[in-house]
C-alpha positions as CSV (number, residue, x, y, z in Angstrom):
1,X,83.5,103.7,103.2
2,X,85.0,102.5,99.9
3,X,88.1,103.6,98.1
4,X,90.2,103.4,95.0
5,X,93.9,102.8,94.1
6,X,94.9,104.5,90.9
7,X,97.9,104.9,88.6
8,X,98.5,108.1,86.6
9,X,101.0,108.4,83.8
10,X,102.5,111.3,81.9
11,X,102.3,109.3,78.7
12,X,102.6,105.7,77.5
13,X,105.5,104.2,79.4
14,X,106.2,107.6,81.0
15,X,106.4,108.8,84.6
16,X,104.0,106.9,86.9
17,X,102.2,108.0,90.1
18,X,100.3,105.7,92.4
19,X,97.7,107.1,94.7
20,X,94.6,106.3,96.9
21,X,91.4,108.1,97.4
22,X,87.8,107.8,98.4
23,X,86.6,110.1,95.5
24,X,88.3,108.9,92.3
25,X,86.6,111.4,90.0
26,X,87.3,114.4,92.3
27,X,90.9,113.4,93.0
28,X,91.8,112.8,89.3
29,X,90.3,116.2,88.5
30,X,92.6,117.8,91.1
31,X,95.6,116.1,89.5
32,X,94.5,117.2,86.0
33,X,94.0,120.8,87.1
34,X,97.2,121.0,89.0
35,X,95.3,122.0,92.2
36,X,98.0,120.7,94.5
37,X,101.7,121.4,93.9
38,X,103.8,118.3,94.0
39,X,105.0,115.3,92.0
40,X,102.2,115.1,89.5
41,X,102.2,118.8,88.8
42,X,106.0,118.9,88.5
43,X,106.2,115.9,86.1
44,X,102.8,116.6,84.3
45,X,101.4,113.2,85.4
46,X,97.7,113.6,84.7
47,X,96.4,110.6,82.7
48,X,94.4,108.0,84.6
49,X,95.6,104.7,83.1
50,X,94.6,102.2,85.8
51,X,92.4,102.0,88.9
52,X,90.7,99.4,91.2
53,X,87.8,100.0,93.6
54,X,87.5,98.6,97.1
55,X,84.6,98.3,99.4
56,X,86.8,99.3,102.4
57,X,89.2,102.3,102.1
58,X,91.6,100.4,104.5
59,X,92.1,97.7,101.9
60,X,92.7,100.4,99.3
61,X,95.4,102.0,101.5
62,X,97.1,98.7,102.1
63,X,97.1,97.8,98.4
64,X,98.4,101.3,97.4
65,X,101.4,100.8,99.8
66,X,102.0,97.4,98.3
67,X,101.9,98.6,94.7
68,X,104.2,101.6,95.5
69,X,106.9,99.0,96.5
70,X,106.5,97.1,93.2
71,X,109.1,97.2,90.4
72,X,108.2,99.4,87.5
73,X,107.9,96.4,85.2
74,X,105.1,95.0,87.4
75,X,103.2,98.3,87.4
76,X,103.5,98.4,83.6
77,X,102.1,94.9,83.4
78,X,99.2,95.8,85.7
79,X,98.3,98.8,83.5
80,X,98.5,96.9,80.3
81,X,96.3,94.0,81.6
82,X,93.5,96.5,82.2
83,X,94.3,99.2,79.6
84,X,96.6,97.9,76.8
85,X,96.2,101.1,74.7
86,X,97.0,103.4,77.7
87,X,93.8,105.3,77.2
88,X,93.1,108.1,79.6
89,X,90.3,106.5,81.6
90,X,89.2,109.8,83.3
91,X,86.3,110.4,80.8
92,X,85.0,106.9,81.4
93,X,84.8,107.4,85.2
94,X,82.9,110.7,84.7
95,X,80.0,109.1,83.0
């Protein structure tokens, strides 16, 4: 079973959230709709700005843990390498 690591942002250079899921489209929809109370709802973190897919969910989980330990500057560089305009990538994954 595959998986994804993703980063959400409240806005460009705003609050960041890193997560892991096996269903990227469904999980991002939950964040956007505020389905689950928590960090992303409290800080309005709902824009998908980066993601990576994995063929094995265990690799995704390991990478998520690693990225969560990173300095903010490294996360910003990761986002900007894939998405320099900080576009909300949610619509792209829904196609």
